[in-house]
N, C-alpha and C positions, 0 to 999 in steps of 0.2 A: 914761506914754507909751502912746499908743493905737496899736495895730497894725491896719493896714487889712486887712480880710478878703480872702483870696485867692479865686480862682475855685472854685466848688463842685466837690467831688470827683465823678467820674463815678459814677452809680448802679450798684450791683451787682445791682439787680433788673431782670430782663429786661423790655423793653418789651412791652406786650400786643400781640399780633398775631393775625391770623386763623388762624395755624397753631400747632399744639401744639408744645411743646418736644421735640426729638428724644430718643428713649430710647437708652440704651447697648445696643449689639447683644449678643445672647446668644451664647454659644459653641456652642449646640447644633448649628446647621447646619454650621459649619466643622469641629466635632469629628466629626460623622457622616461628612462627606466625607473627613476624614483617616483615619478608621478604614477606610472603604471603599477608599481609595487604597492603604492599607498591607496590609490583610488579604486583599483579593481577589487581587491579583497573587501574594502569598505562597502562598495556598492553591492557586491554579491552577497555578503553577509547580511547587510541591511535588507535587501530585497527578500531573501529567503526567510529571514526572521519575521519581518512584518507580514509577509504573505502567510506564513504559518499561523501567526496570531489571528490574522483577518479571516482565514478560511475556517479555523477551528471555532472562533467566536461566532461566525456566521452559521456554522452547523449546530453548535451546542449551547449558545448562550440562552436560548429560549426555545427548546425543541417542542414542536407541536405535532401530534400524530395526524396523518391524513390517509384515509382509505386503508386502514388496517383490515385485512381480510378476516371476517368472522362468519360463522354459520349459525343458523337458528333451526333447531329441530322442535317443531311444535305447530300449533294452528297458524294458518296464514295471517290471521289478525295480529299475532305476536310478532311475526317477521315485519309486517307493515308498521307496527308501532315502534319497533327498534330502528327501522330505517328512517322513520320520521323524526325520532329523537336524535339520531345521528345528524340528520340534515339541519336540524335546528341548532346544533352545537358545532357547526363548522365542518361537518363530514369527517369525523375521525375514523369512522367505520365504513367498510365495504361489505354489505350484508348479503349473504346468499342463503339458500334453503338447503337443509339436509333431510334425508328421508327418514332418519331415525336417530335416537340417542346414541346407539352403537356406531352408526356411520359418522356422526359428528365427533365422537371421541376418537375414532380412527383417523379422521381428517386432521385433528389436532396433533396426534402422535406422528403423523407423516409430514407435518408442517405444510399441509395444503391450506390450512387456515391457522391463524394465531390464537384463536379461541372460539368457543361455541356456547350458545345458550340452549339448554335442553329443558323443555317445558312438557311435563307429562302429569299423570295422575298423582305422582308423589310430590310434585312441587316444581320449583325452578332451580336449575343447577347451572352454574357458570363453570365451564370446563376450560382450564388454562394449562400451559406448559411453562413451568418456571424456567426451563432452559432457554426460553426466548428472552429472558432478562426481566429484572424487576420492573422496569419502566412499562413493559407491555402488560404485565399482570396488574399493576396499579391503574393503568389507563382503563383496562376492561372492567376492573372492579368499580372504578369511579362511574363509568357510563352506565353499566348494568345495575350497579347499586342504586344510582339515582332513579332509574326506572322502577326498581323494586320498591323503593321508599314511596314513590309517587302513587303506586298501585297498592301499597300496603301489603306487599308480598315478601315472604321470606326467601332470601337468595342464598343457597349453599354454594361454596366454591370448592372445586376438586382439581388438584394438580396431577395430571396424568403423566407428566414428564419433568420431574423436579431436577434441579441442579445437583451435581455430585457434592459430597461433603467437602471435598478439597477445593471447591471453587464456589464459595458462598455468594459471591456477587456476579458471577458469570463473566468476568473480565479476563480470565486466563488466556482465552483464545486470542483476544486483542493484543495482549502483551507478547505472546509468542509470535504472532504475525508481525507486529511492529519490530521486534528484534530481528526477524529474518529479513524484512525489508531494509532495515539499517545495515545489516551484515552484507546483503547483496549489493547495496549501493557502494559500500566501502570496498567490497571485493572488486567491483567493476572499476572503481577509481584507482585502486592500487594496481590492478592488472594493467590498466592503460599506462601507468607510469613506469612500472618495473618490467613488464613483459612485452613492450612494444616491438622488440626485435626478435621475438620468438616466432617459430613457425606455427602455422595454424594447428598442427597436431599437438604441440605443447600447450597452446592456448585452450584447445578443446579438452585436453586431459586435466588442465587446471580447473576449469569451470565445472566439469563433471565431478571431479573429486570434491570440490567445495560443496556442490549441491547434495551429493550423497552424504557427506559427513554432517552437513547442516541438518538434513532431514533426520538422520539417526540421533544426533545429539539432542535436538529440540524435542523429538518424540520421546526420548528417554526422560527429559526434564518434565514434560507435560504429563507423562504417564507414570512410570515407576517411581520417580523421585518425589513429585508433589501430588500425585493422584488428582490432577486438576482437569483431566479430560478422559472420560471413560470410553475411549475409542480403541480399536485394535492398533497395536504398535506399528505394524507395517503400513497400514492405511495412513496413519498420521505421518509416518516418515516419508511416504511417497508424496503426499500432498505438500508437505513442507519442503521437500526436495524440489518439486516442480516449481513452487513459488520462488525458492532461492535461485533456481536456474533462470526463470523468466526475468527476475529483477537484475541479476548479475549480467545476463546477456544484453538486456535493454540498456543498462548503464554503459557497458563497454561499447555497444554499437553507437550510442549517442556521442560518446567521447571521440570515437574514431571518425564519425561523420562531421561533427561541427566543432571539434577541438574543445578548448576550455569552457566554452559556452554550454557544453554538454553537462557540466557539473550542475549548473543552475537549472537547466531543463529537466534533468533526471531527478534532482532533489525536489523541484516543484511538483512534477507529475507523480512520482512514485512515493516520496516520503510525505509530502504535505497533503496533496489532494488524495492520494491513495489511502493513507491512513485515516483521513477524515471521513472517507466514504467506505471504510472497511466493514461497517456494520458490527464491529466488535464492541462498541459502546452502546449504540442504539440501532434498531432495525432501519432499513432504508426508508421506511414510511415516515420516519421522524426527521429526515433530512430536508433541507430546502429543495424546491423544485429543480433548481439548476444543478444540484449535486446528486440527487437521487438516482438518475440513470447511470451515473458513473460506477455505482456499486456493482453493477452486473457486467462492467467492461474492464475495469482496472484489475490487475492481478490479485492484489491483497483482498479485495472484496469477495471475489469468487472463492478464494482459498479459505477465508474465514467461514463462509457459508458451508463449504464442503466439510471443514473440520467439525463444525457444530452438527452438521447433518450426520456425519459418521458416528459422532458420539451419542446423539440423542434422537435423531429423526430418520432412522432407516435409510441412511445414505442420501438424504436430500441435498441436491446441489453438486454431487460428485461428478456427474457426467459433464455438466456445464463448466465446472472448474478445470477438468482435464482438457477440455476443448479450448477454453479461453487461454489457459496458461501455455498450451502447446502453440497456439497462434502467436502469442507474444514472443515466444522463444524462436520460432521459425522466422518471423518477421525481423527480429533482431539479428539473426544469423545472416539473412539476406542483405540487410542494410550494412552489416559489418563487412561482408564479402564485397559488396559493391563499392563501399568507401575505400577499402583496401586496394581494390583493383584500380580505382581512380588515382590513388596517391602513389602507386608503384611507379618508379622511374622507368622510362622506355629502355628497352634493351639496346646496347651499343651495336652498331652495324659491324659485321665481320671485317677485320683488317686484311687487306690484300698485300702480300709480300712480293717484292720483285723477284723474278726468277734469277 
């Protein structure tokens, strides 16, 4: 019996074409991307987190005052005794003389000194400003109280500039400034991601709009809403707006200059070190020696001093805050412009067409 042949089986040999047979993709590219996607976030998050903990613990785990400026109005022997007592206890005070009790009280109100001892015929009076924070008041009461007990002298305490009722612990300025620093950092990060293709006019309008709105909203919260800062509304709004502008501009400039590494640098400089040295929790004289100078250089420190000065101390720190914040903003604008010019592709030469 003869079986009829069936249709030929399809050939397993690929037909010859003009294109080569596709090769199996190697895992090198995807593996490298996976390593980058896993390792980079891990390292950045770990570094920022551990640095935050280390810096804040270094600053606040055991704060000790050094060279708190105080005045003494009284006989020279009293000033000498106070200076000697301070020296014996690690120099928590920087003692100066005041011509009279009235001058000493005025110096405390203007924050030229953080406290004053007035000794006259009526007795001894410690003049403090509660708006400097409870830590300062407690330190001065401890030092001068010990001196009074040693000499069996009664010491009266007078607070010439107490905190407002809406801010019983004196921390509202710190919380407001911390929120603005965080907002400015996030603005710069988001702007770099979503607005990279915009012209400089749109970028300028964006950051100015953010700064103005941030200043108005935070001033409204600190003042009318919570009654936590007894300063003029427009003064608070201007200081907060300048802080937002400086932080947002600096973050944007760092991201444009060094790319993704700018996230780590701006977070470390502005969020971590900036807030640790803001003086919103404790005055700069309580910070370690390596952190104390930064309170007068970084944006948040000068802004906190200006806000507190506007609220309680006749504008103390306002001029320096405007100067420092303006310098940060101008420097950031120059860095951003320079980095943008460097990254801009060269213009194509003009094409010559045949006649």
